[in-house]
N, C-alpha and C positions, 0 to 999 in steps of 0.2 A: 504494500500500500504506500501511496505517496506520504511525504512528511506532512504533519498537520499544517493547515493553512496559516495558523497563528505563528508557526515557526518561520514560514516563508515571509510573512509580513514583517516579523521582527527583523529579519535580515535586511529587507528593503529599508525599513525605518532607521536602521543603525548603520547604513552604508558609509556615511561620511566619517563616522567614528572608527569604523573598521579600516578605512583608508588611512586615517591618521595613525593607527597602530602600524600599518604597513610602512608608513613614512618613518616612524620611529625605528623600525627594523632595518630598513634600507640605509638609514643614517649610520649604522654600525658597519664599518668596512671590514667585514669578516672574511678576508682573503686568506685562505688556508695555505696557499703556495708561497706566500711572502712572509719571511721570518719577522719582519718589522710590524706585521699586522697580527701576530699570533695572540697578543693580549686582546685584540678586538674579537677574535674568534671565541676566546674564553668569555668575553663580555656578552657576546651574542648567545652563548650557551646559558648564561645566567639570566638573560632576558627571557629566553624561552622557558626556563625552569620557573621563574617567578610568575609568568603568565599562566602556566599549567597549575601551579599551586593555588593561585587566586581562583581558579575555576574548579577547585576541589579534587584535583588529580594528585595522587600519591607519586612523588618523584624520587629519582636517584640520579646523581651524577656519577657516571662510570668512568674511572681512570683507565685509559687505554695504553698508558706507557709513554715512551719517548720515541723520537725519530731524529735522524741527522739531516739537517737542512742547511745548505750553504756552509758546510763544514762545522756547524754547531749542533750539539745535542740539545734538543729542546723538548718540552712536554707536549704530547699530543692533546688537542682539545678533548674534553670529555664527551661521551655520548650522553644525551639527555633521555632518560627512561621515564615513562609515565604509565600509570595504571589507574583505571577507574572502573569499578564494577566487578563483582565476584559472584554473580548469580549463575548457578550451574544450569538453570533452565534457559539461559540466554546464550546465543552464539558469541564467540570472542574474536574480535578483529584486531590484527596487529597493523598499526599505521607507521609507515616509514617516510622520512623526509630528511633533507639536509639544510643546514643554516649557513654553510660557508659559500663563498662566491668566487668567481673568476676575478683576476685583476682588472681594474678599469681606471683610466686617466682621461681627463678632459682632452689632453693632447692626442689621444688615440682617434679623435674625430667626433667625440660626443658633442651634441648640441647644448647639453646642460651638464651641471655637476653630477657625475654618476652616483654619488652617495647622498644626493638630495632628491627625494621623490618629487618629480614635477608632474603636475596634472595638466595635460594639454587640453585645448579647446574641444577636441574630438573625444575626450574621455580617456585617452591613453595615460597610464600611470608609468612614467618613465624613470628608471633607476636600476642600478645593478642589483640583481637578486629579486626584482619585483615578480618576475615569472619563474625564475630558476634559483631557488626553490622556496623563497620566503613567502611569496604570495600564497601558494598552496598550503604551507604549514599553518599560516595564520587563518586560512579557510577552515581548517579543522578546529582551531581555537574559537573562531566565530560560531561554529556549530555548537561547541560545548557551552559557550556563553549564552546562546539563545535558549538551549534546553534549561540551563540553570535559572535564568531570569524569568522564564515562563512557567517554571515548576513542572516541566515535562520530563519524565524519567527517560534516561537513555535507553533505547530499545535493545542495545547490545552491550556487552563488556568490551572495553577498549584497552589496548596496550599500545604504547608509543615508543619508537626508537628514532630519535632525531640526532644526526651526527654532524660533525664539523670538519670532515676531511673528504667528502665525496669528490670534490673537484681536484683532489690530490691523491686519488687512488684508494680512499676509504681505509687508510692504514690503521691496522689494529682491530677493525670491526669484525672481519671474518672470524678471527680467533676468539673474540668475545662471544659472538653468536654461538659458535661451536661449544665453548666452555659453559655458557649459560644453559644451552640445551641439554648438555650432559648432566646437569644438576637435577634433571627430571622434575618432580613435583615442587622442588624448592627453587626452580629456575624462573626467570622473568617471563619466559615464553610458554610456560605450562598451560595447556588448555587452549592455545591459539588454534582457531579453526581455519582461518584464511588470512591472507595479507593483502593490504591495499596500499599502493604507492601512487602519489601524484607528483611525478617528476618528469613529465614529458608534455607533448603538445598535440593539438589537432593536426591533421594532415594538411588542412587548408585554413581559411579564415571563416568558413561558412558552416561547417558540419562538425558537431562534437564527435569524438571517437573514443573507443576503448582499445587498449593495446594489449595483445596477448603474446607478443614475441619480441625479442631483441637479438641483434646479431652479436656474436662474440668477436674477439680481436686477436690477431697475431701481428704485433708491430715488430718489424725486423730491420736489421742493418746488414748491408753487404759492403764489405770494406776491401779495397784494393790498394796495396802499398808496393813501392819499388825502390826508388832512390833514397839515399840517406837524408836528403834535404830537397827543398824545392829547386827546380832547375830553370835556366834561361832557355826559352824555346828557340832563340836564334842560334844558340851554341849547341844545344842537344836535340833539337827537333829532328826526327827521322834517324836518330842514332841510338835511341833507347826505346824500350816498351813503356809507353806512358800509362800510368794508372787511370787517368781520366778517360782515355780512349777505351780501355777495357771495361770500366764501370758503365759508361754510357751504352756500350754494346750489350752488356748483361741486363741492364734495366730495360732496354728495348725488347728483350726476349720474355718479359714477365707477363705482359698483358697486351691484347690487341686493341685497336682504336674503338671497336664496338663494345669493349669491356670484357670480352672473353678472356678467361685466365688461361695462359699458355702452358702452365706447369702441369704435366701429365698427372691425372688422378684427382686433381682438386675439384674441378667442376663435376667430374664423374661421380662423386660421392652423393650428389643430390638427386633424389628421385624426381621424376616429372610430376607436375601437379595433376590431380584427377579433376573431373568435371565439377565436383562439389567445391573443391578448394579454388579452382579457377573462377568460379562464380562469385566468390568473396571479393576478388580483385575487380571483376567486371562491374560490381555494384558500387565500388568506392567513388565518392564524389570528388573526383580528381581528373584532370585532363592534361594533355601534352602542353596546352597553353599555360596551365598552372606551373608546370615544371619550368617552362621557358621564362615565365614571368619571374619566378623565384631566382633564376640564375642570370637574368638580364640578357639572354641571347637565345637564338633559335638553334640549340645544339643538342637536343635530345637524341639518343642513339637510335630511336625508332619512332614511328608514328602510331604504333600500337600501344595504347595506354596500359593495357593489362600486362604486356611484355615488359614495359618500362617499370611498372610498379612491382612486378615480381622480381625484377632485377634489383630493386631497392630493398625489398623486404624478405624474400624467401630464397634468394640466390646469393652466393658469396661475391664479393667484389675485391679488386686489388687496385690500390691507388699509390702512385709514386709521389712522395712528399718533398723531397729535396736532396741536395748533395752537400755534405759537410766537408770542409777543407778546400772547396772550390772558391774561385774569385767571384764575388758578387758586387763589388764596388763599382762606382762610375769610372769612366775613362777606359783606357786600353792597357791592361796589365798583361804582359806576355809570359807569365810564369807557367811552368809545368808542375802541378802539385805533386808532392812526394807521396801523399796518402789521401785518398778520398773515400768517403763513406756515403753510400746511397741509403736513403730511408724510405721504406714502403710498408704498407699495412695491408692485411687481408681481413676483411670483415667476414666472419664465419657464421654459418647457419647449421642447425642440426642435420646430420649427426657429426658434423665436423667439430673438432676440438684442436687447440694448439698442438697437443701431443700427436695427433694424427696428421696434421698438415705440415708442420714445421720440418719434419724429416724429408718430406717430398720436396720442399723448397730447397733445402740444403743440397740434397742429392742432385736435383736438376741444375742448380747454379754451378755446382762443382763440375758437372759434366759439360756444361756449356763453356765454362772457363777453360777446361782442358782443350776444347776445340780451337781456342785462340792461339795455342802454342806460345803463350806469354811467359816471360820469366818473372813477372810480378807475383806477389803473394795474395791469396784470396782468403778472406774470413767471412763467414755468413753466420749470423746468430740472432736469436730471439731477444728483443729488448724487454717486452712484457706482453702478456696475453690474458685472455679471458674467454670462458666458454659461452656459447649462445644459450638462449632460453626460449622455449615455447610452452604455453599453457593449454589446458583443455578448456576450450570456450563453451563447452556444453555443461560445465560445472555450474552449480547454483550461485556461486559468487558472481559469475558473468551474467547469469540470468537476472540477478538483482541489479547489477550495474546498467544493463540494457533497459530495464523497466524504469530505473531512476532517471536515465537520460531522456527517455520518452516523456516522462512526467514533467521534467523541467524545461526541455527544449522542444517538445512536441514533434520530435522526429527520431527515427532510428539512428543510432550512432554508426559511423564507419568502424569496421573491425580491422585493426591495422597491426602490422609488425613493423618495428622501428629499425632503421639502419644503424643507429647508435648503440652504445653499450652502457648498461647500468649493472655492474658485476654483482652488487649485493642482491639483486633480484634472484639470480640463480642460487646464491648462498641461502636465502630464505627458503626457496623451493626445495633444494636438496637437503639442507640441514634439518629443517622443521618438517619436511614431507607434506606440505600443504599447498593448496592452490594459491597462486599469486596473480593479482590483477593490477594493471596500470590504468588509472582513471584520471586523465589530464584535466587541467584547468585552463591553460593558455592556448593561444592560437599558433598556427604554423608560421606566422610572421613576427613572433615576439622578439626574435633576435637574441636569444640566450647565448652567452659567451661573446656576443658582438657589441658594437657600439649602439647606443640608444636603446638598450634592452627595455622592453615595456610589457605591461599587462593591461589589457583593456579593462576599463571599469566594469563593463557588462560581464566580462569573463570572471572577474574577481567576485562579483556579487552573485551572478547566476551559478558560477562554479561552487560557491559556498552552499547554495541551495542544493546543488547536485550531490555534494558530499553528505549533507544532512539527510537528503532523501534516500541515498544509497543505504545508509544505516537502517532506516525504517523498512526498506525493501528487503534487506537481508533478514531482518527479524520476522518478516511476514512469510518467508519461504519455508516450506516443510522440507527439511534436508536430513 
């Protein structure tokens, strides 16, 4: 059943106050990857803890240990844990979010101060973290507040895990989740039935979506080295094997212009989509025009919408990101680099994992390098990786989310798989053994990680209604 109309009305009536709270959160520059902002991440953790406590949630700040950043050993920000409700007759939902953000500077091209929430005339709430992921976290707090002030009992038990290191690899979180789960009945996650995460976005700007899959990642380096030092091309050109020449040749053998991965066995791991699955992509409210508008050029690899969307969601992709050690400055520098490192990543989909794919990549590049008859040295290695995730969309958790979306937006949601990676999603699914759902608040044009990140006012308010309605739909389902 939908959320009570009084609950939805409360959210509308208090919208300005909710936006003020978002402004307070955005004002804390909780950049996890910058050592100079580590105290701000701690400050943000305290902000979230105080808000939860005010709303009657039992909290705990979980020490996750230390890390080495910029050559200094510093404390990791704590995970903020929350618990409200212990009714054995009610379902228990675990909510995850993160309160750290990507770096942002006015000099990057921001039109406004990135850590001052600016309300544009069209309702956009512009500021770092507004959409990723402070807005969605505060959406859950808005829902708690509405229930409390209206005297409406929560229809489910809730557990919260909010972390401050998601933008920096969620350091320490996987170990904590495993250790806490191992405590059984004494652990924070005991009794959790499903997980809900709001840390992604609609496919477009028109249609809400529910996300049931994320691609994994194998981020790899291929390094070629030769001379003991950089050389002058006028003196040594055509007299030695040049590392850059070898590297460019190898990078050109990884992927075709249409996106086909040229490494034997990688694309072959993926079964073809059956008619039922293909229909999911046919129905998505997305077009080639949307893709080309998003990238600012008519460069889609195909005019077939379904083929392109499956390439983004259910097939692996390989992208070349750059060359370290090469000359990138202005002017004409005629150096032959002594050592160059190519960087590329493969976005993985089930049943692929880094363990299955990386050996194929290394074997292939070593074989291709041998064909060059070069006297340079080759090194290929994995920098970091993560496994993909796909959930069962016929689970009652998804049924509840679909009903909630219809109730709030009066339309069926798109069912999507994301090209990006949120590794903790798979950690929850595998460690806790429960269904995980991604229920986004923001739109596809929010610009997370980019300049002028924003969350539309309507998405913040209607998204808050969606989260509240989802709780009531979960409670109403017989499972």
